[in-house]
C-alpha positions as MATLAB code, in Angstrom:
seq = 'MRTPILLSAHRAAAHYRLLGLTKSHHAALPNSTLIAHSHLHFQHRFNSSSSSSSSSSSPQPPLPLNLTPQDIQYNKTLNPPPTTRPPPFSIPENNPSLSLPRNLLAKGKAILTFYKTGLKSILVNRRLCYTPLDSLPEPLKQLKPYPDTRAALILKSRLRHDLGRLMPLSLILLVCAEFTPVVILGAPNLKVTPLTCRMPREVEAIRGRDRAVRKRARELYGKGEGEVDVDVVVGEVLRVGRPRFVPGWIYPGVMRKGKLERRLAWIVADDAMIVQGGGEGELVVEEVRVALEERGVDVLGKGEEELRGLLRKWLEITAQVEDLDVRREVVKRMVLQGEERWGRWERWEESKLTVEGWI';
ca = [
       0.005   -0.044   -0.175;
       1.711    3.102   -1.236;
       1.091    6.699    0.448;
      -0.037    9.311   -2.198;
       2.187   12.406   -2.476;
      -0.646   15.291   -2.842;
       1.227   18.408   -1.864;
       1.745   21.020   -4.223;
       5.090   23.060   -4.771;
       4.242   25.845   -2.430;
       3.153   23.549    0.728;
       6.365   21.366    0.238;
       8.033   24.282    0.835;
       5.968   25.565    3.619;
       6.450   22.051    5.109;
      10.528   22.609    4.567;
      10.259   26.016    6.349;
       8.130   24.451    8.869;
      10.956   21.801    9.774;
      14.165   24.190    8.938;
      15.020   22.429    5.634;
      15.469   25.829    3.782;
      18.717   26.511    1.308;
      19.781   28.674    3.246;
      19.759   26.428    6.287;
      21.848   23.668    5.039;
      21.517   20.929    7.973;
      21.195   17.245    8.449;
      18.191   17.452   11.139;
      15.187   19.465   10.801;
      15.012   22.856   13.599;
      12.065   21.135   16.241;
      11.682   23.802   18.487;
       7.797   24.984   16.363;
       7.252   21.176   16.778;
       8.120   20.630   19.828;
       5.832   23.998   21.176;
       3.181   22.433   19.507;
       2.882   19.222   20.664;
       3.470   20.610   24.255;
       0.586   22.848   23.320;
      -1.892   19.550   22.375;
      -0.337   17.774   25.057;
      -2.148   19.990   27.475;
      -5.274   20.277   26.325;
      -5.451   16.392   25.324;
      -4.355   16.024   29.154;
      -6.926   18.233   30.943;
      -9.955   17.050   28.735;
      -9.122   13.673   29.685;
      -8.775   14.257   33.116;
     -12.459   16.370   33.435;
     -13.711   13.491   31.676;
     -12.072   10.958   33.954;
     -13.802   13.140   36.512;
     -17.016   12.172   35.925;
     -18.647    8.826   37.223;
     -19.452    7.662   33.263;
     -17.668    5.015   32.335;
     -14.819    5.184   29.005;
     -16.872    4.391   25.516;
     -15.125    2.204   23.393;
     -13.133    3.068   20.656;
     -14.747    3.293   17.252;
     -14.019    0.561   14.285;
     -13.488   -2.424   16.594;
      -9.822   -0.880   17.317;
      -8.223   -1.969   20.769;
      -6.449   -0.141   23.639;
      -3.069   -2.150   21.754;
      -4.011   -0.488   18.476;
      -3.418    3.342   19.288;
      -0.296    2.636   21.535;
       1.728    4.620   18.777;
       3.976    7.234   18.255;
       1.687   10.021   17.517;
       4.336   12.393   15.961;
       5.409   10.046   13.096;
       2.392    8.004   13.156;
      -0.767    8.762   11.378;
      -4.120    6.699   12.889;
      -4.750    3.426   12.096;
      -8.183    4.257   10.541;
      -5.923    5.312    7.517;
      -4.988    1.725    6.876;
      -7.357   -1.063    5.911;
      -8.876   -2.749    8.960;
      -7.786   -6.692    9.660;
      -9.739   -9.044    6.951;
     -10.119  -12.641    6.225;
     -12.204  -14.113    4.506;
     -13.679  -17.441    6.753;
     -12.967  -21.165    5.385;
     -15.735  -23.125    4.093;
     -17.614  -24.920    6.416;
     -18.646  -28.664    5.974;
     -21.876  -28.660    7.325;
     -23.459  -25.515    5.568;
     -23.949  -25.841    1.607;
     -22.230  -24.105   -0.955;
     -24.626  -21.019   -0.819;
     -24.553  -20.600    2.048;
     -20.365  -20.312    2.298;
     -20.774  -18.232   -0.242;
     -22.830  -15.963    1.409;
     -20.715  -15.976    4.654;
     -18.161  -14.659    2.466;
     -19.936  -12.096    0.843;
     -21.246  -10.983    4.400;
     -17.078  -10.859    5.405;
     -16.372   -8.927    2.062;
     -19.005   -6.610    2.441;
     -18.455   -6.091    6.832;
     -15.034   -4.975    5.204;
     -15.850   -2.325    3.017;
     -18.418   -0.830    5.541;
     -15.715   -0.766    8.295;
     -13.662    0.715    5.430;
     -15.772    3.706    4.371;
     -16.319    4.160    8.269;
     -12.957    4.629    8.760;
     -13.039    7.504    5.954;
     -15.199    9.276    8.102;
     -13.608    9.168   10.932;
     -10.181   10.424    9.529;
     -12.572   13.374    8.051;
     -13.343   13.965   11.428;
     -10.433   13.895   12.857;
      -8.875   16.538   10.413;
     -10.848   19.000   10.476;
     -12.674   18.770   14.152;
     -10.857   20.419   16.707;
      -9.558   18.573   19.675;
     -12.532   20.480   22.143;
     -15.188   19.202   20.023;
     -14.160   15.391   19.172;
     -15.576   12.689   20.958;
     -13.383   10.648   23.864;
     -12.550    7.696   21.980;
     -11.782   10.327   18.602;
      -9.486   12.580   20.847;
      -6.448    9.192   21.384;
      -6.608    8.886   17.460;
      -6.148   12.475   16.587;
      -2.552   13.050   15.893;
      -0.649   16.265   16.956;
      -0.680   18.981   14.620;
       2.494   19.753   12.197;
       3.575   16.728   12.368;
       4.192   13.656    9.822;
       1.448   11.845   10.959;
      -1.226   15.358   10.935;
       0.674   15.340    7.410;
      -0.192   12.160    5.785;
      -3.471   11.633    7.312;
      -4.507   14.473    5.663;
      -2.849   13.611    2.154;
      -5.014    9.852    2.249;
      -8.060   11.258    3.499;
      -7.598   13.328   -0.118;
      -6.858    9.955   -1.579;
      -9.669    8.394   -0.111;
     -12.180   11.005   -0.570;
     -11.028   11.311   -4.546;
     -12.326    7.380   -5.063;
     -15.191    7.184   -3.280;
     -16.903    8.381   -6.807;
     -15.384    5.264   -8.473;
     -15.780    2.680   -6.252;
     -19.791    3.786   -6.213;
     -20.025    3.575   -9.390;
     -18.122   -0.165   -9.886;
     -20.646   -1.057   -6.467;
     -23.217    0.333   -8.444;
     -22.552   -2.099  -11.991;
     -20.770   -4.891  -10.635;
     -22.745   -5.262   -7.394;
     -21.497   -8.442   -5.152;
     -18.475   -9.095   -8.178;
     -16.903   -6.145   -7.098;
     -13.788   -8.174   -5.710;
     -13.337  -10.028   -8.575;
     -13.179   -6.472  -11.177;
     -10.931   -4.910   -8.941;
      -8.626   -7.723   -8.204;
      -8.847   -8.706  -11.831;
      -7.520   -4.857  -12.611;
      -5.432   -3.915   -9.465;
      -3.751   -1.472  -11.951;
      -6.522    0.673  -11.504;
      -6.176    1.599   -7.951;
      -9.883    2.526   -7.903;
     -10.312    1.806   -4.373;
      -9.696    3.949   -1.109;
      -7.040    2.932    1.173;
      -8.929    1.903    3.822;
     -10.849   -0.333    1.160;
      -8.063   -2.188    0.287;
      -8.039   -6.686    0.793;
      -4.900   -8.138    1.712;
      -4.996   -9.640   -2.097;
      -5.584   -6.226   -3.798;
      -2.660   -4.778   -1.730;
      -0.251   -7.891   -3.136;
      -1.556   -7.570   -6.358;
      -0.551   -3.710   -6.569;
       2.945   -4.175   -5.244;
       3.813   -6.959   -7.366;
       2.395   -4.807  -10.319;
       4.730   -2.470   -9.133;
       7.502   -4.609   -8.188;
       7.559   -5.686  -12.364;
       7.509   -2.128  -13.566;
      10.205   -1.054  -11.323;
      12.151   -3.422  -11.795;
      11.494   -2.764  -15.739;
      12.876    1.018  -15.187;
      15.936    0.501  -13.431;
      16.768   -2.574  -16.544;
      16.361   -0.152  -19.283;
      18.387    2.547  -17.151;
      21.030    0.247  -16.653;
      21.387   -1.024  -20.117;
      22.053    2.764  -21.040;
      20.889    2.328  -24.938;
      20.279    5.805  -26.116;
      18.971    8.895  -24.928;
      17.350    8.027  -20.883;
      15.382   10.251  -19.089;
      16.508    9.644  -15.501;
      13.221   11.944  -14.803;
      11.104    9.141  -16.525;
      12.899    6.582  -15.109;
      12.942    8.131  -11.442;
       9.246    8.793  -12.296;
       8.671    4.853  -13.406;
      10.258    3.317  -10.502;
       8.564    5.333   -7.385;
       5.053    4.764   -9.490;
       4.498    8.515  -10.063;
       4.564    8.696  -13.547;
       1.674    8.900  -16.348;
      -1.062    6.933  -15.785;
      -1.703    4.134  -17.695;
      -5.270    5.088  -18.513;
      -3.806    8.333  -20.100;
      -2.647    8.928  -23.060;
       0.540   10.591  -23.357;
      -0.164   13.133  -25.746;
      -2.662   14.433  -23.320;
      -0.294   14.260  -20.144;
       2.329   16.874  -21.011;
       6.342   16.290  -19.364;
       5.500   19.278  -17.245;
       2.955   17.776  -15.411;
       4.917   14.069  -14.440;
       7.830   16.705  -13.669;
       5.968   18.536  -10.875;
       4.552   14.995   -9.867;
       8.347   13.835   -9.112;
       9.745   17.108   -8.454;
       6.928   17.180   -5.590;
       7.338   13.286   -4.354;
      11.411   14.012   -4.173;
       9.740   16.854   -1.777;
       8.340   14.790    0.145;
      10.897   12.131    0.557;
      13.860   14.862    2.110;
      11.514   16.163    4.887;
      10.179   13.044    5.737;
      13.684   11.594    5.901;
      14.256   14.547    8.365;
      10.924   13.997   10.114;
      11.699   10.649   10.890;
      15.337   11.098   12.401;
      13.440   13.969   14.296;
      11.105   11.946   15.401;
      13.226    8.764   16.655;
      14.026    7.267   13.751;
      12.626    4.195   11.924;
      11.946    2.536   15.904;
       9.196    5.015   16.304;
       7.524    3.299   13.175;
       4.688    0.687   13.116;
       5.961   -2.258   10.464;
       3.147   -0.882    8.212;
       4.324    2.442    8.449;
       7.597    1.046    7.573;
       6.361   -0.716    4.862;
       5.313    2.439    3.668;
       7.820    4.423    3.969;
       9.784    2.373    1.753;
       7.824    2.004   -1.255;
       7.375    5.646   -1.464;
      11.302    4.919   -1.732;
      11.151    2.549   -4.452;
      11.751   -0.728   -2.651;
      10.340   -3.541   -3.062;
       8.643   -4.700    0.114;
       6.914   -8.171   -0.539;
       8.322  -10.960    1.226;
      10.250   -9.092    3.640;
      10.215   -9.288    7.293;
       9.445   -6.776    9.917;
      13.521   -6.890   11.052;
      14.828   -6.635    7.466;
      12.256   -3.839    6.270;
      13.911   -1.805    9.633;
      17.591   -2.506    8.344;
      16.592   -1.141    5.731;
      14.779    2.158    6.187;
      17.777    2.641    8.967;
      20.667    2.455    5.926;
      17.981    5.141    4.010;
      18.115    7.585    6.652;
      21.973    7.339    7.479;
      22.951    7.742    4.086;
      20.469   10.367    2.956;
      21.603   12.522    6.441;
      25.379   12.445    5.594;
      23.982   14.989    3.051;
      23.439   18.307    4.293;
      23.082   20.247    1.159;
      19.044   19.891   -0.195;
      19.858   19.855   -3.731;
      22.968   17.748   -3.353;
      20.455   15.317   -1.230;
      18.124   15.179   -3.974;
      20.201   14.229   -6.555;
      21.451   11.553   -3.830;
      17.537   10.247   -3.222;
      17.608   10.114   -7.194;
      20.914    7.763   -7.256;
      19.397    5.602   -4.916;
      16.154    4.997   -6.363;
      17.666    4.113   -9.247;
      20.361    1.621   -7.578;
      17.684   -0.268   -5.845;
      18.212   -1.278   -2.413;
      20.905   -3.889   -2.883;
      23.294   -1.352   -4.677;
      22.848    1.800   -1.714;
      25.824    4.279   -1.242;
      27.903    2.216   -3.907;
      29.257    4.166   -6.154;
      32.924    5.838   -6.595;
      32.363    8.593   -7.883;
      29.758   11.799   -7.969;
      28.229   13.784  -10.757;
      26.009   16.717   -9.103;
      25.051   18.311  -12.798;
      24.512   14.627  -14.385;
      23.277   11.469  -13.547;
      24.930    9.147  -16.423;
      25.463    5.212  -16.361;
      29.394    5.855  -16.104;
      28.588    6.877  -12.799;
      28.482    3.478  -11.855;
      30.301    0.684  -10.647;
];
């Protein structure tokens, strides 16, 4: 499951300034004064509201969407709420004592419940985004991320992505009805479902497709045949290129380049936010997978320890570069190389990335 990057250029620049990542301030770590102040202010408001509610005799209401207290024990500075990810899902096995229609009905109910929970998660995320803390019910206060943090930015980005896919999903449900999962799984490249409504098989199908595209793009660049546009290859590896169903003649290169620049700006800022927030160890494993996917890393078949090691290695390499312009070029180089060859280059050319610069 890949996190959409929908930040505009001026908003990305604003995030740079918020983190202290300006061209005049060449620092590997962001300025945390403003962020720490906002965290303390948010914690003070949350503690005061929770203390006032605990003084009443009424018991604590349950968490929404069948969440448990263990589901909300995470770093709310780096990790978005669990409602931004798909809920747990498993298809019930066939019961020998039941007939075939009843078994199919049970599976259909499980799929319907999954989609209903995913749609409810979108409504919850909307409240977390736009409702002030004091106006939220007590269970949702525990899910609201700290303001002006990585978690808050990702929450808004995923909510915008999911809201934009409600209409396509509704049309598919209207036309295909109970065959909707078959259609979605049969065409994973369309990615018409919200992130909260993606079944595990759909997520694996999307990741498998992305892996094939990344491999083909890197092989094309590695051969160095003819004039190879580095930005196009990087965009394909990061999966921010031209949509498959949009013809090239109506999708100009300036739009493709703009999406790539926004993704690179986000990766550089995200690296700094993760380091400032405590490193990859503070991320839940699902967010580690998403962060690596955003950086063009294949996560299929990898365990938690291996995934955290890859993200830790990425952060260690990018943190060594202080100049932001050079850091963006380092990110490009690492994306083109793949995780097997991170950091293995003999010479550095700031003006142009060439095949001859590889070992």
